[in-house]
C-alpha positions in Angstrom: 122.4 79.5 83.2 123.0 78.3 87.0 122.3 80.7 90.1 124.4 79.8 93.0 123.7 82.1 96.7 127.2 82.2 98.4 126.2 81.3 103.0 128.5 83.1 103.9 127.9 86.4 102.6 124.1 86.1 102.9 122.6 88.3 105.1 118.6 86.7 104.3 117.9 90.2 104.2 114.9 89.7 101.6 115.8 91.6 98.8 115.9 88.2 96.2 112.6 86.6 97.3 110.8 90.2 96.9 112.6 90.7 93.5 111.9 87.0 92.0 109.9 85.4 94.5 109.3 82.5 92.5 112.5 81.7 92.5 114.2 82.5 95.8 113.1 81.7 99.5 114.1 81.4 103.1 116.0 78.9 104.1 114.7 77.1 107.7 119.0 79.4 108.7 117.2 83.0 107.6 119.3 82.6 104.2 118.5 82.8 100.7 118.2 79.2 98.8 117.4 79.4 95.2 114.2 77.1 93.7 115.0 77.0 90.2 116.7 78.4 87.5 115.3 77.1 84.6 113.5 78.9 81.5 114.8 82.1 83.0 115.7 85.7 81.5 119.1 86.1 82.0 118.5 90.6 82.4 115.9 89.7 85.4 118.7 87.7 87.3 121.4 89.5 86.9 119.7 93.0 87.9 118.3 90.7 91.2 121.7 89.5 91.9 123.2 93.4 91.6 120.2 94.2 94.2 121.5 92.2 97.0 123.3 94.7 99.1 126.1 92.1 100.6 127.1 90.2 96.4 125.4 87.2 97.5 124.1 86.5 94.2 126.8 83.9 91.8 125.6 84.3 88.3 127.4 82.0 85.8 126.1 80.9 82.3 126.2 76.6 81.5 130.1 76.6 80.5 130.8 77.7 84.6 131.9 81.1 83.5 131.0 84.1 86.4 128.9 86.4 85.2 128.1 87.9 88.7 130.0 89.4 90.3 132.3 90.7 88.0 136.1 90.8 89.9 
């Protein structure tokens, strides 16, 4: 699984950090960034991505197929 942050959409509100601090942190620009995507439960990552108020968190499977957001 791969997690990407769309920096153009991210407001840096910290919802992702609050839900999964082991995965996300706020960078020097005040935007979310991914620390790791290793060994994570897909359902928890998707729940966090769906909780992002701007839809800035993108989730891909190992074959680079987008899982979230769904188009």
